[in-house]
N, CA, C and O atoms as a GROMACS GRO file, in nm:
protein
  460
    1MET      N    1  -0.011   1.662  -0.664
    1MET     CA    2   0.009   1.607  -0.533
    1MET      C    3   0.141   1.662  -0.480
    1MET      O    4   0.244   1.651  -0.545
    2SER      N    5   0.137   1.721  -0.365
    2SER     CA    6   0.255   1.775  -0.300
    2SER      C    7   0.323   1.664  -0.220
    2SER      O    8   0.260   1.602  -0.135
    3ARG      N    9   0.453   1.640  -0.246
    3ARG     CA   10   0.526   1.537  -0.172
    3ARG      C   11   0.655   1.596  -0.120
    3ARG      O   12   0.728   1.661  -0.193
    4ARG      N   13   0.683   1.573   0.006
    4ARG     CA   14   0.811   1.613   0.064
    4ARG      C   15   0.840   1.523   0.183
    4ARG      O   16   0.749   1.460   0.237
    5ARG      N   17   0.964   1.518   0.223
    5ARG     CA   18   1.007   1.437   0.337
    5ARG      C   19   0.928   1.478   0.460
    5ARG      O   20   0.911   1.598   0.485
    6GLY      N   21   0.879   1.381   0.537
    6GLY     CA   22   0.800   1.413   0.654
    6GLY      C   23   0.838   1.328   0.772
    6GLY      O   24   0.928   1.244   0.761
    7ASP      N   25   0.772   1.347   0.885
    7ASP     CA   26   0.803   1.268   1.003
    7ASP      C   27   0.678   1.203   1.060
    7ASP      O   28   0.678   1.159   1.175
    8GLY      N   29   0.571   1.198   0.983
    8GLY     CA   30   0.446   1.147   1.034
    8GLY      C   31   0.416   1.002   1.002
    8GLY      O   32   0.307   0.954   1.032
    9SER      N   33   0.511   0.931   0.941
    9SER     CA   34   0.478   0.795   0.900
    9SER      C   35   0.459   0.701   1.018
    9SER      O   36   0.403   0.593   1.001
   10LYS      N   37   0.503   0.739   1.138
   10LYS     CA   38   0.480   0.656   1.256
   10LYS      C   39   0.331   0.631   1.277
   10LYS      O   40   0.291   0.528   1.330
   11GLU      N   41   0.250   0.727   1.235
   11GLU     CA   42   0.104   0.712   1.245
   11GLU      C   43   0.052   0.602   1.153
   11GLU      O   44  -0.060   0.553   1.172
   12LEU      N   45   0.130   0.564   1.055
   12LEU     CA   46   0.088   0.464   0.957
   12LEU      C   47   0.130   0.322   0.996
   12LEU      O   48   0.083   0.226   0.936
   13VAL      N   49   0.219   0.308   1.094
   13VAL     CA   50   0.270   0.178   1.133
   13VAL      C   51   0.154   0.090   1.181
   13VAL      O   52   0.071   0.132   1.261
   14GLY      N   53   0.152  -0.032   1.132
   14GLY     CA   54   0.050  -0.128   1.171
   14GLY      C   55  -0.003  -0.204   1.052
   14GLY      O   56   0.045  -0.189   0.939
   15ARG      N   57  -0.103  -0.284   1.078
   15ARG     CA   58  -0.165  -0.367   0.973
   15ARG      C   59  -0.297  -0.301   0.934
   15ARG      O   60  -0.377  -0.263   1.018
   16TRP      N   61  -0.316  -0.290   0.805
   16TRP     CA   62  -0.434  -0.226   0.747
   16TRP      C   63  -0.505  -0.327   0.658
   16TRP      O   64  -0.442  -0.402   0.585
   17ARG      N   65  -0.636  -0.328   0.665
   17ARG     CA   66  -0.720  -0.416   0.582
   17ARG      C   67  -0.760  -0.340   0.456
   17ARG      O   68  -0.828  -0.238   0.464
   18ILE      N   69  -0.717  -0.388   0.341
   18ILE     CA   70  -0.755  -0.323   0.215
   18ILE      C   71  -0.903  -0.347   0.191
   18ILE      O   72  -0.948  -0.461   0.180
   19GLN      N   73  -0.978  -0.239   0.183
   19GLN     CA   74  -1.124  -0.246   0.164
   19GLN      C   75  -1.165  -0.233   0.018
   19GLN      O   76  -1.262  -0.295  -0.026
   20GLU      N   77  -1.091  -0.152  -0.057
   20GLU     CA   78  -1.128  -0.125  -0.197
   20GLU      C   79  -1.002  -0.110  -0.282
   20GLU      O   80  -0.900  -0.057  -0.237
   21MET      N   81  -1.011  -0.157  -0.406
   21MET     CA   82  -0.910  -0.132  -0.507
   21MET      C   83  -0.981  -0.112  -0.640
   21MET      O   84  -1.088  -0.170  -0.664
   22ASP      N   85  -0.921  -0.031  -0.726
   22ASP     CA   86  -0.979  -0.010  -0.858
   22ASP      C   87  -0.982  -0.140  -0.936
   22ASP      O   88  -0.882  -0.212  -0.941
   23GLY      N   89  -1.094  -0.171  -0.996
   23GLY     CA   90  -1.101  -0.283  -1.089
   23GLY      C   91  -1.125  -0.420  -1.029
   23GLY      O   92  -1.144  -0.516  -1.104
   24TRP      N   93  -1.126  -0.434  -0.895
   24TRP     CA   94  -1.147  -0.564  -0.835
   24TRP      C   95  -1.251  -0.554  -0.725
   24TRP      O   96  -1.252  -0.459  -0.648
   25ASP      N   97  -1.340  -0.652  -0.718
   25ASP     CA   98  -1.440  -0.653  -0.610
   25ASP      C   99  -1.383  -0.723  -0.487
   25ASP      O  100  -1.273  -0.778  -0.492
   26ARG      N  101  -1.458  -0.720  -0.379
   26ARG     CA  102  -1.414  -0.775  -0.250
   26ARG      C  103  -1.373  -0.922  -0.263
   26ARG      O  104  -1.270  -0.962  -0.208
   27ASP      N  105  -1.452  -1.003  -0.333
   27ASP     CA  106  -1.420  -1.145  -0.347
   27ASP      C  107  -1.286  -1.166  -0.416
   27ASP      O  108  -1.208  -1.253  -0.377
   28ALA      N  109  -1.258  -1.086  -0.520
   28ALA     CA  110  -1.131  -1.098  -0.590
   28ALA      C  111  -1.016  -1.055  -0.499
   28ALA      O  112  -0.913  -1.122  -0.494
   29LEU      N  113  -1.033  -0.944  -0.427
   29LEU     CA  114  -0.926  -0.896  -0.338
   29LEU      C  115  -0.885  -1.001  -0.237
   29LEU      O  116  -0.766  -1.013  -0.204
   30ASP      N  117  -0.981  -1.076  -0.186
   30ASP     CA  118  -0.958  -1.174  -0.081
   30ASP      C  119  -0.943  -1.316  -0.135
   30ASP      O  120  -0.968  -1.413  -0.063
   31LEU      N  121  -0.904  -1.330  -0.261
   31LEU     CA  122  -0.897  -1.461  -0.326
   31LEU      C  123  -0.814  -1.562  -0.248
   31LEU      O  124  -0.860  -1.673  -0.224
   32VAL      N  125  -0.692  -1.526  -0.208
   32VAL     CA  126  -0.603  -1.618  -0.138
   32VAL      C  127  -0.615  -1.599   0.013
   32VAL      O  128  -0.635  -1.696   0.087
   33ASP      N  129  -0.604  -1.477   0.059
   33ASP     CA  130  -0.616  -1.437   0.200
   33ASP      C  131  -0.683  -1.301   0.204
   33ASP      O  132  -0.693  -1.235   0.101
   34PRO      N  133  -0.728  -1.256   0.321
   34PRO     CA  134  -0.782  -1.120   0.330
   34PRO      C  135  -0.677  -1.018   0.284
   34PRO      O  136  -0.562  -1.023   0.326
   35ALA      N  137  -0.717  -0.926   0.197
   35ALA     CA  138  -0.627  -0.824   0.142
   35ALA      C  139  -0.577  -0.732   0.253
   35ALA      O  140  -0.656  -0.689   0.338
   36PHE      N  141  -0.446  -0.701   0.252
   36PHE     CA  142  -0.388  -0.619   0.359
   36PHE      C  143  -0.266  -0.544   0.310
   36PHE      O  144  -0.209  -0.574   0.205
   37ILE      N  145  -0.227  -0.445   0.389
   37ILE     CA  146  -0.098  -0.380   0.377
   37ILE      C  147  -0.048  -0.360   0.519
   37ILE      O  148  -0.121  -0.312   0.605
   38GLU      N  149   0.078  -0.397   0.543
   38GLU     CA  150   0.136  -0.386   0.676
   38GLU      C  151   0.260  -0.298   0.668
   38GLU      O  152   0.348  -0.322   0.586
   39LEU      N  153   0.266  -0.196   0.754
   39LEU     CA  154   0.376  -0.101   0.756
   39LEU      C  155   0.447  -0.110   0.890
   39LEU      O  156   0.384  -0.108   0.995
   40ARG      N  157   0.580  -0.118   0.885
   40ARG     CA  158   0.660  -0.133   1.007
   40ARG      C  159   0.745  -0.009   1.033
   40ARG      O  160   0.775   0.068   0.941
   41ALA      N  161   0.782   0.010   1.158
   41ALA     CA  162   0.860   0.126   1.200
   41ALA      C  163   1.000   0.129   1.137
   41ALA      O  164   1.062   0.235   1.130
   42ASP      N  165   1.051   0.014   1.092
   42ASP     CA  166   1.185   0.009   1.032
   42ASP      C  167   1.184   0.044   0.884
   42ASP      O  168   1.281   0.015   0.813
   43GLN      N  169   1.078   0.105   0.836
   43GLN     CA  170   1.060   0.149   0.698
   43GLN      C  171   1.052   0.033   0.599
   43GLN      O  172   1.094   0.045   0.484
   44THR      N  173   0.998  -0.079   0.645
   44THR     CA  174   0.967  -0.190   0.556
   44THR      C  175   0.819  -0.221   0.570
   44THR      O  176   0.750  -0.164   0.655
   45GLY      N  177   0.771  -0.308   0.486
   45GLY     CA  178   0.632  -0.349   0.494
   45GLY      C  179   0.606  -0.460   0.394
   45GLY      O  180   0.695  -0.504   0.322
   46ASN      N  181   0.483  -0.502   0.392
   46ASN     CA  182   0.442  -0.600   0.292
   46ASN      C  183   0.292  -0.585   0.268
   46ASN      O  184   0.220  -0.522   0.346
   47PHE      N  185   0.248  -0.643   0.158
   47PHE     CA  186   0.105  -0.639   0.124
   47PHE      C  187   0.068  -0.766   0.052
   47PHE      O  188   0.154  -0.839   0.002
   48GLY      N  189  -0.061  -0.792   0.048
   48GLY     CA  190  -0.114  -0.906  -0.024
   48GLY      C  191  -0.257  -0.878  -0.067
   48GLY      O  192  -0.337  -0.826   0.011
   49PHE      N  193  -0.288  -0.912  -0.189
   49PHE     CA  194  -0.424  -0.904  -0.242
   49PHE      C  195  -0.432  -0.993  -0.365
   49PHE      O  196  -0.332  -1.013  -0.434
   50ILE      N  197  -0.550  -1.046  -0.392
   50ILE     CA  198  -0.573  -1.141  -0.500
   50ILE      C  199  -0.466  -1.250  -0.488
   50ILE      O  200  -0.463  -1.320  -0.387
   51ALA      N  201  -0.378  -1.266  -0.588
   51ALA     CA  202  -0.267  -1.362  -0.579
   51ALA      C  203  -0.135  -1.287  -0.591
   51ALA      O  204  -0.040  -1.336  -0.652
   52VAL      N  205  -0.130  -1.166  -0.531
   52VAL     CA  206  -0.012  -1.081  -0.535
   52VAL      C  207   0.043  -1.067  -0.394
   52VAL      O  208  -0.031  -1.043  -0.298
   53GLU      N  209   0.176  -1.082  -0.381
   53GLU     CA  210   0.246  -1.057  -0.255
   53GLU      C  211   0.359  -0.960  -0.285
   53GLU      O  212   0.429  -0.975  -0.385
   54GLY      N  213   0.378  -0.862  -0.198
   54GLY     CA  214   0.485  -0.767  -0.217
   54GLY      C  215   0.554  -0.732  -0.086
   54GLY      O  216   0.491  -0.725   0.019
   55TRP      N  217   0.687  -0.711  -0.094
   55TRP     CA  218   0.768  -0.669   0.020
   55TRP      C  219   0.820  -0.530  -0.012
   55TRP      O  220   0.875  -0.508  -0.120
   56MET      N  221   0.801  -0.437   0.080
   56MET     CA  222   0.820  -0.295   0.053
   56MET      C  223   0.942  -0.234   0.123
   56MET      O  224   0.978  -0.273   0.234
   57ASP      N  225   1.002  -0.138   0.054
   57ASP     CA  226   1.106  -0.050   0.108
   57ASP      C  227   1.041   0.088   0.109
   57ASP      O  228   1.017   0.146   0.003
   58CYS      N  229   1.013   0.142   0.228
   58CYS     CA  230   0.934   0.264   0.243
   58CYS      C  231   1.019   0.384   0.281
   58CYS      O  232   1.123   0.371   0.346
   59ARG      N  233   0.972   0.501   0.240
   59ARG     CA  234   1.034   0.628   0.279
   59ARG      C  235   0.922   0.724   0.321
   59ARG      O  236   0.819   0.734   0.255
   60GLU      N  237   0.946   0.793   0.432
   60GLU     CA  238   0.848   0.889   0.481
   60GLU      C  239   0.826   0.999   0.378
   60GLU      O  240   0.919   1.038   0.307
   61ALA      N  241   0.704   1.048   0.371
   61ALA     CA  242   0.670   1.158   0.281
   61ALA      C  243   0.545   1.226   0.332
   61ALA      O  244   0.463   1.164   0.401
   62THR      N  245   0.530   1.351   0.299
   62THR     CA  246   0.404   1.422   0.323
   62THR      C  247   0.335   1.429   0.189
   62THR      O  248   0.391   1.479   0.092
   63ILE      N  249   0.214   1.378   0.182
   63ILE     CA  250   0.139   1.372   0.057
   63ILE      C  251   0.010   1.450   0.076
   63ILE      O  252  -0.073   1.416   0.161
   64ASP      N  253  -0.009   1.555  -0.004
   64ASP     CA  254  -0.125   1.643   0.010
   64ASP      C  255  -0.140   1.690   0.154
   64ASP      O  256  -0.251   1.692   0.209
   65ASP      N  257  -0.030   1.730   0.215
   65ASP     CA  258  -0.025   1.780   0.353
   65ASP      C  259  -0.069   1.677   0.457
   65ASP      O  260  -0.110   1.714   0.567
   66ARG      N  261  -0.061   1.550   0.423
   66ARG     CA  262  -0.099   1.441   0.514
   66ARG      C  263   0.023   1.352   0.539
   66ARG      O  264   0.109   1.340   0.452
   67PRO      N  265   0.032   1.290   0.658
   67PRO     CA  266   0.141   1.195   0.682
   67PRO      C  267   0.132   1.079   0.582
   67PRO      O  268   0.024   1.024   0.559
   68GLY      N  269   0.246   1.045   0.523
   68GLY     CA  270   0.242   0.939   0.424
   68GLY      C  271   0.378   0.875   0.402
   68GLY      O  272   0.474   0.899   0.475
   69LEU      N  273   0.382   0.794   0.298
   69LEU     CA  274   0.506   0.730   0.259
   69LEU      C  275   0.501   0.695   0.112
   69LEU      O  276   0.395   0.681   0.052
   70GLU      N  277   0.620   0.681   0.056
   70GLU     CA  278   0.638   0.631  -0.079
   70GLU      C  279   0.716   0.501  -0.067
   70GLU      O  280   0.795   0.486   0.026
   71PHE      N  281   0.697   0.409  -0.158
   71PHE     CA  282   0.766   0.280  -0.147
   71PHE      C  283   0.796   0.220  -0.283
   71PHE      O  284   0.728   0.246  -0.382
   72SER      N  285   0.899   0.138  -0.283
   72SER     CA  286   0.923   0.046  -0.395
   72SER      C  287   0.892  -0.093  -0.340
   72SER      O  288   0.893  -0.114  -0.218
   73TRP      N  289   0.864  -0.187  -0.429
   73TRP     CA  290   0.832  -0.322  -0.382
   73TRP      C  291   0.879  -0.427  -0.481
   73TRP      O  292   0.894  -0.403  -0.600
   74GLU      N  293   0.901  -0.546  -0.425
   74GLU     CA  294   0.931  -0.666  -0.502
   74GLU      C  295   0.841  -0.775  -0.449
   74GLU      O  296   0.803  -0.774  -0.332
   75GLY      N  297   0.808  -0.870  -0.533
   75GLY     CA  298   0.725  -0.980  -0.488
   75GLY      C  299   0.688  -1.069  -0.603
   75GLY      O  300   0.768  -1.096  -0.692
   76ASN      N  301   0.563  -1.116  -0.599
   76ASN     CA  302   0.515  -1.201  -0.706
   76ASN      C  303   0.366  -1.182  -0.726
   76ASN      O  304   0.293  -1.142  -0.634
   77GLY      N  305   0.324  -1.211  -0.846
   77GLY     CA  306   0.183  -1.208  -0.883
   77GLY      C  307   0.151  -1.336  -0.956
   77GLY      O  308   0.202  -1.360  -1.066
   78GLU      N  309   0.068  -1.417  -0.896
   78GLU     CA  310   0.034  -1.548  -0.954
   78GLU      C  311   0.161  -1.628  -0.981
   78GLU      O  312   0.174  -1.692  -1.086
   79CYS      N  313   0.254  -1.626  -0.886
   79CYS     CA  314   0.380  -1.702  -0.889
   79CYS      C  315   0.485  -1.647  -0.985
   79CYS      O  316   0.593  -1.705  -0.995
   80ASP      N  317   0.458  -1.538  -1.056
   80ASP     CA  318   0.558  -1.476  -1.143
   80ASP      C  319   0.621  -1.359  -1.070
   80ASP      O  320   0.552  -1.288  -0.996
   81PRO      N  321   0.752  -1.335  -1.088
   81PRO     CA  322   0.815  -1.220  -1.024
   81PRO      C  323   0.745  -1.090  -1.064
   81PRO      O  324   0.703  -1.074  -1.178
   82ALA      N  325   0.733  -0.999  -0.967
   82ALA     CA  326   0.669  -0.870  -0.991
   82ALA      C  327   0.740  -0.765  -0.906
   82ALA      O  328   0.801  -0.798  -0.803
   83SER      N  329   0.732  -0.640  -0.948
   83SER     CA  330   0.790  -0.531  -0.872
   83SER      C  331   0.718  -0.402  -0.911
   83SER      O  332   0.639  -0.399  -1.005
   84GLY      N  333   0.747  -0.296  -0.836
   84GLY     CA  334   0.685  -0.169  -0.868
   84GLY      C  335   0.712  -0.065  -0.762
   84GLY      O  336   0.812  -0.069  -0.692
   85ARG      N  337   0.619   0.028  -0.753
   85ARG     CA  338   0.630   0.140  -0.660
   85ARG      C  339   0.491   0.176  -0.612
   85ARG      O  340   0.392   0.121  -0.659
   86GLY      N  341   0.483   0.270  -0.519
   86GLY     CA  342   0.353   0.316  -0.473
   86GLY      C  343   0.366   0.422  -0.367
   86GLY      O  344   0.476   0.465  -0.332
   87TRP      N  345   0.252   0.464  -0.317
   87TRP     CA  346   0.247   0.562  -0.210
   87TRP      C  347   0.121   0.537  -0.128
   87TRP      O  348   0.027   0.471  -0.173
   88ALA      N  349   0.121   0.592  -0.007
   88ALA     CA  350   0.004   0.582   0.081
   88ALA      C  351   0.004   0.704   0.172
   88ALA      O  352   0.110   0.753   0.211
   89ALA      N  353  -0.115   0.752   0.207
   89ALA     CA  354  -0.129   0.867   0.296
   89ALA      C  355  -0.246   0.847   0.391
   89ALA      O  356  -0.350   0.793   0.354
   90LEU      N  357  -0.226   0.891   0.514
   90LEU     CA  358  -0.331   0.887   0.615
   90LEU      C  359  -0.435   0.993   0.582
   90LEU      O  360  -0.401   1.107   0.553
   91GLN      N  361  -0.561   0.954   0.587
   91GLN     CA  362  -0.671   1.045   0.555
   91GLN      C  363  -0.732   1.103   0.682
   91GLN      O  364  -0.716   1.046   0.789
   92PRO      N  365  -0.804   1.216   0.670
   92PRO     CA  366  -0.866   1.276   0.789
   92PRO      C  367  -0.960   1.182   0.864
   92PRO      O  368  -0.976   1.195   0.986
   93ASP      N  369  -1.023   1.087   0.794
   93ASP     CA  370  -1.115   0.994   0.860
   93ASP      C  371  -1.042   0.875   0.924
   93ASP      O  372  -1.106   0.785   0.977
   94GLY      N  373  -0.908   0.874   0.917
   94GLY     CA  374  -0.830   0.766   0.977
   94GLY      C  375  -0.800   0.651   0.883
   94GLY      O  376  -0.728   0.559   0.920
   95SER      N  377  -0.852   0.655   0.762
   95SER     CA  378  -0.824   0.549   0.664
   95SER      C  379  -0.691   0.577   0.595
   95SER      O  380  -0.634   0.685   0.609
   96LEU      N  381  -0.644   0.480   0.520
   96LEU     CA  382  -0.522   0.490   0.443
   96LEU      C  383  -0.562   0.487   0.296
   96LEU      O  384  -0.634   0.398   0.252
   97LYS      N  385  -0.514   0.584   0.220
   97LYS     CA  386  -0.544   0.591   0.078
   97LYS      C  387  -0.412   0.590   0.003
   97LYS      O  388  -0.317   0.657   0.045
   98GLY      N  389  -0.405   0.516  -0.106
   98GLY     CA  390  -0.280   0.511  -0.180
   98GLY      C  391  -0.296   0.455  -0.320
   98GLY      O  392  -0.406   0.442  -0.372
   99HIS      N  393  -0.182   0.422  -0.378
   99HIS     CA  394  -0.179   0.370  -0.514
   99HIS      C  395  -0.061   0.274  -0.527
   99HIS      O  396   0.049   0.304  -0.480
  100ILE      N  397  -0.084   0.160  -0.589
  100ILE     CA  398   0.020   0.060  -0.614
  100ILE      C  399   0.038   0.049  -0.765
  100ILE      O  400  -0.058   0.033  -0.840
  101PHE      N  401   0.164   0.056  -0.809
  101PHE     CA  402   0.200   0.045  -0.950
  101PHE      C  403   0.284  -0.080  -0.971
  101PHE      O  404   0.376  -0.106  -0.894
  102PHE      N  405   0.254  -0.157  -1.075
  102PHE     CA  406   0.335  -0.271  -1.117
  102PHE      C  407   0.429  -0.222  -1.226
  102PHE      O  408   0.386  -0.152  -1.318
  103HIS      N  409   0.558  -0.258  -1.217
  103HIS     CA  410   0.654  -0.220  -1.319
  103HIS      C  411   0.609  -0.276  -1.454
  103HIS      O  412   0.588  -0.397  -1.468
  104ILE      N  413   0.595  -0.189  -1.552
  104ILE     CA  414   0.549  -0.224  -1.686
  104ILE      C  415   0.420  -0.306  -1.680
  104ILE      O  416   0.411  -0.413  -1.740
  105GLY      N  417   0.321  -0.255  -1.606
  105GLY     CA  418   0.196  -0.330  -1.592
  105GLY      C  419   0.085  -0.246  -1.533
  105GLY      O  420   0.079  -0.125  -1.551
  106ASP      N  421  -0.003  -0.314  -1.462
  106ASP     CA  422  -0.122  -0.252  -1.405
  106ASP      C  423  -0.088  -0.156  -1.291
  106ASP      O  424   0.025  -0.152  -1.242
  107ASP      N  425  -0.189  -0.081  -1.251
  107ASP     CA  426  -0.180   0.000  -1.130
  107ASP      C  427  -0.321   0.013  -1.073
  107ASP      O  428  -0.420  -0.003  -1.144
  108SER      N  429  -0.328   0.043  -0.944
  108SER     CA  430  -0.458   0.053  -0.879
  108SER      C  431  -0.451   0.142  -0.757
  108SER      O  432  -0.357   0.135  -0.678
  109ALA      N  433  -0.552   0.226  -0.742
  109ALA     CA  434  -0.571   0.300  -0.617
  109ALA      C  435  -0.626   0.202  -0.514
  109ALA      O  436  -0.688   0.102  -0.550
  110PHE      N  437  -0.604   0.231  -0.386
  110PHE     CA  438  -0.661   0.147  -0.280
  110PHE      C  439  -0.702   0.233  -0.162
  110PHE      O  440  -0.654   0.345  -0.144
  111ARG      N  441  -0.793   0.178  -0.081
  111ARG     CA  442  -0.832   0.236   0.046
  111ARG      C  443  -0.829   0.125   0.149
  111ARG      O  444  -0.877   0.015   0.124
  112ALA      N  445  -0.771   0.155   0.266
  112ALA     CA  446  -0.758   0.054   0.370
  112ALA      C  447  -0.796   0.113   0.507
  112ALA      O  448  -0.781   0.233   0.530
  113ASP      N  449  -0.844   0.028   0.595
  113ASP     CA  450  -0.876   0.068   0.732
  113ASP      C  451  -0.785  -0.010   0.827
  113ASP      O  452  -0.748  -0.124   0.801
  114ARG      N  453  -0.749   0.055   0.938
  114ARG     CA  454  -0.662  -0.009   1.036
  114ARG      C  455  -0.732  -0.131   1.093
  114ARG      O  456  -0.850  -0.126   1.125
  115GLU      N  457  -0.657  -0.243   1.107
  115GLU     CA  458  -0.714  -0.366   1.166
  115GLU      C  459  -0.714  -0.354   1.316
  115GLU      O  460  -0.757  -0.446   1.385
   0.00000   0.00000   0.00000
């Protein structure tokens, strides 16, 4: 995967509905609330799925020649502190594709559509 500093992350700003993640079906993803990832112009964001909430510190990046970002995050999973990192990139079909990693734990690819 080619990654370098980019200026296209403005295209990613907004709220995205997580449609798919590795290892979890739709019912699990939406256990507490509808699964989402929200990206803001100030290079912050947040996400929620299953019983996980995360607050993100984002940096612009070009990923596979697509506008994207890399992020670190802090939050909680089932009320326990959690943290990690991840990335997301805009796809040619307009969807968002990425990966979320938990520090010393699970990881999952995801696909999201703009709300």
